[in-house]
N, C-alpha and C positions, 0 to 999 in steps of 0.2 A: 504493500500500500504506500509506503514511504517513497519507494522508487517511482511509483506512478505520479505522485504529487510533485516530485522533483522534476520529472520529465515535463509535466504541464507547465511548471513554473519557468522552465528554461525554453519552452516553445516560443519562438519569436512572435507568433500571432497572438498568443495568450498575453505576452508582455505588452504587445501593441494595444490590445483591448484595455489593459490596465492603464496604459499611458493616456488613452483617450478619456477614460473615466476620471483620471487625475485632472486632466485639462478642463473637462466640463465642470468639475467641482472647484475649479480655481486654484488647484494645487500645482502651480506651474513648475516649480522646482522638481517635484516628483515626476511630473509628466516628461520633463526634459531628461531626467535620469533614466526613465523607462525607455524612452525613444532611443537614447544612446545605447542602451543594453541591446535593443533590437539590432541596431546597426553593427554592433560588435559581432553578432552572430550572422547577420545577413546584410553586408555592406550596401547591397543594391535594393534595399527595402524602400520603395517609393513613398509609402504612407508615412513611415518614420521620418524621412527627409522632409516631407511636406509639413508634418506636425512641428518639427524643429523650426521650419521657416515661419509658421504661424506664431510660434512662441517668440521668435525674433521680432516679428511685427508688433506683438504686444509689448515688447520691451524697447520699442523705438530704435530698432536696428534694421532699417529697411534694406540696406545693401546686403547684409548677411541673409536676410529673409529672401531677397531676390535670388541669390546664388543657390540657396538650398531648394527653393521651389523650382527653379530651372532644372536642377539636377533630378528632382522627383519627376518632372514632366518629360525629361529625356528618357526615363524608364517607362513611365505610364502616362502617355500624352493625352488621353481622352478623359481627364478628370476636370470637369467644369469648375469645381470649387478651387482647385489648384490654380487654374488660369485666372479666376477672380482675385485670389490672393496675390498672384503675381502682378495683377493690375494695381492692387493697393500698394504693394511694395514699390513699384515703379513710380506711381503717382506721388508717394511720400518723398521720393527723391527728385521730384520735378521732371521726371522723364515721361511726359504726357503722351508723346507718340507711341512709346512702348506700352504704356498703360492702356491706351485706346485699343491697340492691337490685341492685348491680352484679354480685355473685357469683351471685345468682339468675338474672339475665339470661344470664350466661355458662353456667350449668348448663342453662338452657332450650335454648341453642344446641347443647349436646352437644359431640361431637368428642373428640379424643385427650386433652384436658385436663379431661374431665368430673369426674374424681375431685377434682382440685385446686379446681375450681369449687364442688363440694359441700362440700369440707372448709372452704374459706374462708367459704362461706355459713353453715355450721353455727357456726363460731367467731363470726362477726359477729352471729348470732342470740343466742348466749350473751351477748355484750356489750350487746345491746339488750334483755336480760331476756325473751327469748321462748324459754324453755327447752323447752317442749313441742315447738315446731316444730323447734328445734335438734336434739332427740333424733331426730326422724324423718329429718331431712336427713343427719345424721351416720351413722345406720344405713344409709341409701342409699349413702353414700360407702364404708362398710366392706364392703358387698357387692361393690363394685368392687375394693377393695384391702384384704383382711382382714389383711394383715401390717403395716398402717400403725400403728405404736405411738402416735405423737402424736395420731392421730384417736381411738384408744381412750381416751386421756386426756381429750380434749375431750368425748367422750361421757360420761365419768364426771362431768366438771364440769357438763354440762347436766343430768344426773340429780340431782346435788347441788342445783342451783338449783331443780329441780322437786320437791325434798323427798323424792326416792327414794334415801335414804342406803344402804339395804341393797342395792338394785340397782346402785349405783355401784361396789360392791366388785368385781364381776366384770370390768368394763372396766379398772379400775385394775390388777388382777392380770394381765390380758391385756397391758396396756401394759408392765408390768414384765417379763413373760415374753418379749415380742418385742423390747423396747428395752433390756433390762438395767436398770442403775441410772439411771432417768430422773428428773430433778429435778421435772418437772411431775406425774408419777405420784405421787411421794412427797409433793408439795405437796397434791395432791388427797386422798391418804390422811389427811394431817394435818387437812384441813378437815372430812372425815367424822368423825374422832375428836373434833374440837373441837365440832362441832354436837351430837354425842351426849353431850357433857360429860365425855369421857374424856381429861382433860388430860394425864396422863403419856404416854399413847400418842400424843396429838397432838404433844407435844414431841419424842418419839422420831422420828416421821415427818418433822417439819419440820427437825430436826437433820440427818437424812440428806439432806434436800433442800439444806440450807445447805452441807454438806460438798461436794456436787456443784456448787453454784453459790453461792459465798460472797458474791457481789455481786448477788444477785437481791433487789430491794427488796420484792416481795410476800412472798417467803419470810421475809425478816428481820422484816417488819412483823407477819406472822401469828405467827411464833415469839415475838416480843416480847409480843404479846397473851396467849399461853398462859403464858409465864413469869411475867407479872404476876399471873395467877390463883393462882400458888403463892407469891406475895410474894417472888419473886426479882427485886426491884425494879431493882437496878443493872444486872443482865444484860438485863432487859426494856428499860430506857431506852436502853441502849447499842445494842440491836437497832434500836429505833425511830429513833434519831439517825443511825445508819449508813444506814438505809433512806431517810431524808429527804435526806441528803447525796447519795445515788445518784440520787434522783428529781430533785433540783434541777439536777444536772449532766447529766441525760439530754437528748439531742437526737435526734429531735424530742421535745418534751414529751409526756407521757401524762397529760392533766389528770385523768381519772377515777381512774386508779391512784394518782396523787400525792395526790389528795383523800382517798382511802381510807387512805393512809399517815398523813396529818395527823390524820385521825379516830382512828386507832388510837393515835397518840402522845398525843392529847388525852385519850382514855379512860384511858390508863396514868397520866396526870398528875392526873386530876381529884380523886383522893383524897389528893394530896400537898401540899395547902395552897398551890397556885399558880393560883388561879382566873383571873387575868388572862392568864397564859400559855395556859391551856386555852381561854379565850375567843378569843384570837388564833389558835390552831390551828384551831378550828372555823370561824372567819371565813375563814381562808386556804383551808380545804377548800371552803367555799361559793363563794369567788371562782373556784376551779378547776372546781367541779361544783355549780352552784346546785340541782340536783335531788337532792343527797345527803340522804336522809331522816334518816340517822344524825347527820349534822352539824347539821341543822336542830334536831332535838330535843335533841341534846347541848348545843348552844348555849343553848337555852331553859332546860334544867336547870341549867347552870353559872351563869347569870345570878343565880340564887337565892343563890349562894355568894359573890358579889362584893360587898364592902362599899361599893363606889362606885356601885352600881346601885340606884335607888329602887324601891319597890313599884309605883309608877305606870309606871316605865319597863319593869319586868318584864311588867306587864299589857299595855302597849302592844305589846311585842315578841310576845307570844302572839297578840294580836288581829291583828297584821300577818301573822304566820305563817298564821293561819286565813284571812284575806282572800286571800292568795296561793295557798295550797295546798289548802284544804278547802272554803271557801264556794262557789267556782265549781262544784264537784261537787254540792253540796247544792242549788244553784239549779236544777239540771236533774234532780233526783231524781224518780222516778215516784211517783204516789200509791199508798197502801196499800189493800189490800182485806181486811184482817183481819175475821173474823166478829164481829158486834156482838150476840152472844147473851148476854143477862143470865145470870149464874150459871155460865157455862162456865169450865173450867180455863184460866187464863192461861198462855201460854207465855213463860217468862222465860229469857233467855240471859245467860250470864256469859262475857265475852270477856277473855282474859288471855294474856300471854306468860310467865306465872309459875306454871303448874300443875305445879310440880315442887318440889324442895327450895329453898324461897324464903320469906321472911317473909310475902308476900302469900298464899301457899298456906295458911299456918297461920292467918291471919286469916279466910280465906273458908271453911275446912273446916267449922267448926261451923255456919255459915250453910247450907251445902249439906246437911249432915247433918240439920238440924232443920227444913227447909222443909216446909210443910204440903202434902203431895202431893195432898190433895183439892182444893186451890185452885190449885196451880201444877204445871206440867210443866217440869222443869228441864233446860235445854240448857247444856252447857259447850263453848265454842269455844276450843281450845287452839292458840296461835300459836307455841309453842316446839317444836323437834324433839326436845329431850331428854325422855326418859321415865325415871322412877325409881320407887322404892317409894311416894313421895308421889303421883305421877301415878296410879299404880294404885289407890291408896286413894280419891282424888278421883273417879276414873272410876266407882267403885262407887256414888257418891252421885248421879250424873247419870242422868236418864231417857234422855238422848241425849247422845252425845259426838262432837264434830266436830274433826278434825285440819285445821289451816289452813296449815301450813308448806308453801311451794312453790306455793300456789294464788294466782293474781292477784286483785286487789281487785274487779274487775268480776265475775268468776266467783263470788267469795265473796258478793258482794251478792245475786246471784241465788239462791245456796243458802240464805242467811238468810231471804230473802223466801219461798222455797219452803217453809221450815220454819214459816212463819207466826208468827215471833217477835213478841210484843206489846211486851215491854220488853227492851231490850238494855242491859246494864250493863257498861261498860268498867272494867277493873281495872288498866290499865297507864298511861294518860295518855302523857306524852312520855318514856317509859322504853324500855329495850331490848325488842325483839320486839313493839312496839305495832303495831296495825293501824288507825291513825287514818284513813288514806285509805278504808278500808272503812266506817268510821263516817260519813265525809263523804258517802258515797253514800246515807245515810239508809235502810238496809235494814229498819229497824223503826220503827213510828210513834212510839214513845217511847224516847229514848235518854238514859242517865244515865252519870256517871262517879263512881268511888268508890275509895277505899283507896290506889291505886298512885301518885297524883300529887296533892299538896296545893296545887293552884292551878287557875285556869281553864285549859282547853285552847285557848281562843281561837277556837273554831269554832261556827258557828251550828247545826250538826247535833246538838249536845249540848243537851238540854232542861233538865237539872238536874244539879247536883253534890251528892252526899250528903256532909254534913259535920257537925261538932258544935262546941261552944263551946271545945274544946281546940285543934282544928285551925284554927278561925277564931274567935278571941276577940272578944267584942262590942266595938264601938268603932272 
């Protein structure tokens, strides 16, 4: 009898069952010890490797978790739960493309956890800026579990990313109805108001989010941005500094979120006479997230304000940006097939993130109003989600009006080509809501920049810059 008991105790599967029992009871140290006993006897035991990976996740060791779960999947590849946990481990390290692929694999396998797979996949797609696909995936998830308040909030965030601000309201309301006072739903509401330019309402929503989660860095950073718009400077800076302290202490780090917090802090400081501090913040943001377009252009703009940076250095910085982020796209741009008919009306497009209450709108309005319609067909490409009375007035001067917010640059380049634009004039340069990656794809045969940015853009896709002797004095 004793030998039989000993044999059962030493059987890897029996030990594995005990490890799972320990884990479910919250005895993680015992679970780990049992799983390691299994691997001593059977080094290729996929379930034991997976459990050790899950334990690593519970103890904030996502890199170790990823390695262990990948090893388990190499042995037993059709375990949906393991793919989901790989997605979690990848996401915790900020590797959202890998997380999206893992969750997608789990969703394809189906099973009892299909909702969790779809929910995780949708969130990872938001983080990889694939809003349209995220909307589809999250809608699938909600068909399986319509009472899931956090998933309604994720759907709202995906709709916001896709530029569908009005449509985002319904899932936000549903999240609040199902989940009560949910910080993420109030945060999403604040972002919608912010993008519409409704600052007071944005602050109210973000204040509600802060009351629910006073140590949420994204909420604090966004609230600081809105407060700065009302010149509530000290409150704004306090929010940003608190957010930065939280992000620097966070383990594991969230590089993309932390970069966004640094960018918001830099934006709040840029008009406060501290150019070097602002430059440092943008550079820290780029060290964390080199792809941050807002940090890239914010840095270039701020260099103009620094007394220690020469004009040559500023030019070189712009050219370096163009070589890294724009010129490779221009090099593979397709040829244009615009009609070469003498005397036809030329199609001229104006591209701006400022077709609203903004100085650029007031400069461009008389140009749009007095265009010779017998010679030009005027297209306006608006990159800002905010619409106001100025937007409505400018809309009336355009033969064609295109809304760009929420549409990716590849798709936009196709739309501009489809419109047959002959001259595309950028009015933003390296300022907020620019679409320079669109211009880098060279969607029009002749591209110019004017008004919004008084320097080179540093990119080969721009053929001319319109200027005068005041903006560029001779010499």
